N, C-alpha and C positions, 0 to 999 in steps of 0.2 A: 547392090547399087548404092545403098546407104554407106557401106564401108568405103567404097571407092570415092564417094563424095567427100566423106570425112577426111580421107587421106589426101584428097586434092586440096581441101582447105588448109590442112596442116602444112602441105608443101608450099602453098602460096604464102602463108604466114611466115614460114621459115625463110623463104626467099626475101621477103620484105625486111625481116630482122637482119639477115646476113648482109644486106646491102647497106646497112648503116655503118658508121665509123667503127673500125675494128680496133681492139686492144683492151688492156686492163683499165678499168675506171679507177682513177685516183681521187680520193676524197680531199676536199679543201677545208681547212680549219683556220682559226685566227692566226695571224702572223706571229712568228716567234722571234724572240730577241736573238741577235747575232752574237755569238761568243766573242768576248774581248780577247785580243791577242796579247800574250805576255811579252813585254819588251825584251826580256832575257832570252827569249827564243827566236828573235827576229833573224839572227844570223843562221839559224838552222832551217829557215823556211826557203824553199825553192819556188819561185813564181813562174808560172807558165802563161804566157800571153796568147790569147786567141788570135790566130792568123787566118782561120777559115771556119765559119760556123753557119749552119743552115737549120731551119726548122721546116719540116715537111708537114703540111696540114691537110686534113680531109674533113669536109662537112657534107651533110645530106639533109634531105627532107625526112620527116618522121615516117611518112607513108610513101611507098613507091621506090623506084630505083634511081631517082635523080640525085646526083652527088657532084661535088666539085673538089678539086685538090690543087695544091700549089706549094709555094715556098715563102719563107720570110727570112731575111738575113740577120744573123747575129753580128753586129758590126764592131763590137769590142768586148773585152772581158779578160779575166784571168782566173786560174786555179792556183791555190797555194798548197804545197805539199811539204810535210815535215817528216823525214824518214820515209816510211811507207804509208803514212797516213795523210789523207786529204783533210786539211784543217780550215779551208775557206775558199771562197770563190764568188765572183760577181760577173754577170753577163748583161749586156745591153742589146736589146732587139730593136732594129729599125722598122717601125710599123709602116712607114711610107714605102717600104720595099715589098709589101704584100703583092705576090705574083700568082696568077692563075695559070695552070699548065694544061688543062683539058679543053679549053676553048681557043679558037683561032683569033688572031688579031682581026678586027673588023667584023667579027661574028659573035660578039658578046663578051669577049675577054676584057676589054677596057671598061665596059659597063659594070661587070661584076666586080672588078678590082676597085672601081670608084665607089661602088655601093659598100663594099667591105671597109673602105677607109672613111665612110661617112658616119655621122652621129648615130645612124641606125645600128651600126656595129662597133667599130673600134675608135671612131672619132679621132682620126690621126692628126687633124689640125690642132686639137686641144691636147692630145696625148701622143706626141710623136714617137715616144719610145715606150717599151715595156722592159721590165728587168726581172732577173732571177738572182737572189742572194742566198748562197748556200749557208745553212746553219748546222748541218751535220751530214756526215757520210759514213754509213755503217757497212763494213765488209760483209759480203755474202759468200758462203761456201756451198758447194754441191750443185751449183747451177751453171751449165755450160756457157751461157751467153750473158750472165749477169755477175758482176763482181761487187757491186755496191748498191745499197738503197740510199738515194740522195734526197735529203730533206732541205727545203729552202723556201723562201718567201717569193712568190711570183706576183708581180705587180702589173696589172693591166687596167687601163682607164683610171689610174690613180688608186685602185683598190688592191690591197695586199692580202694574199692568202697563203698559208703554209700548205705545201703539198709534198708528198714523198713519191719519187719515181725510181724505177729500176734503171740501172745503167751498167754498161760494160766499159770500164776505164782501164787504159793500159799506158804505161810509161816505158819508153825505150829510146836510147840514143838521144836524150835531151828533147824528145818529142812526147806529147801526151795526146791521146785520142779518147774521146768519150762518145759513145753511141747508145741510144736508148731503143728498146723495142717500142712498138706503138703503144701509146697510152692515151686515155681519154679524160678530158676535163669537162665540167659543166660550165658553159660560158655565162650562164645567168648569175653565177656566183661572183662574176667580175662586172656585173651591170650590163651585159649584152642581152637585152630582152627581146629584140626584134623577132616577131613571129614565134615566140616561145610557146611550148606546149602548156605553160602555166596560164596562158591567156584563154579563158574559158569559152569565149564566144568566137574563137577562130576555127574555121573549118579545118578538119584534120589534114586534108590534102594541101593546105597552105602552111601547115606548121613546119618549121625548120627544127631539126633535131637539136636539143639543148647540148648534146655532147659533141665535142670536136676532138678528133684524133690527131695526135702530134707525135713526131719522131725527131729527136735532136741528134745532130751530127756535129761534133766539134773537134778541131785540130788546133793544138797549141804548141808553142815552142818555148823552151826555158829561156828566161831572161838572165839567169845565172847558171850557164852551162856547167855541167859536172865535168871535172877533170879526169 
């Protein structure tokens, strides 16, 4: 009986953990300087302007199975390529486009979206955009779905942190696509503290997981098409 009980507890704990945001956690460090571009190399750089970009997000409570997911639009940006190397890039995220996908209109969807845009979370009125500025892209070999580790400064709520995320980047026929596997960031490092686990006197069933899972999907077209 004791063995069965212990196995039951293990199963419950495993379920609770599995229901949290999934993906590799990426560490955030101090923002890094962006490499200066050499004027002599400007003619060798091919720029790809983002024409379609989306961030998929997932958040959850720390305890239990409650979670929400949705999208945010990347409304502009570009990647710079020289030869076969990615040498720069900047993306702007429209925080007012925060969208929930798991609730129906009139049944909590608008309330959740409004709360996420409020000062409790991303304070969209004061910080209408977030940005990602690429500082380095290192090629990766031997992994089927990852071609690069991309390092850049992510700025949310006016706070910039350097993160490194895995990505699958492909260029074909003057088109560039970049897709990441799911990865997790700690929202508190960008000042989003609402119901954080770091608040000692908050009941555990009220705590919202500090980790948010993100997936980036980007499509871009060359502004200087190859002949």
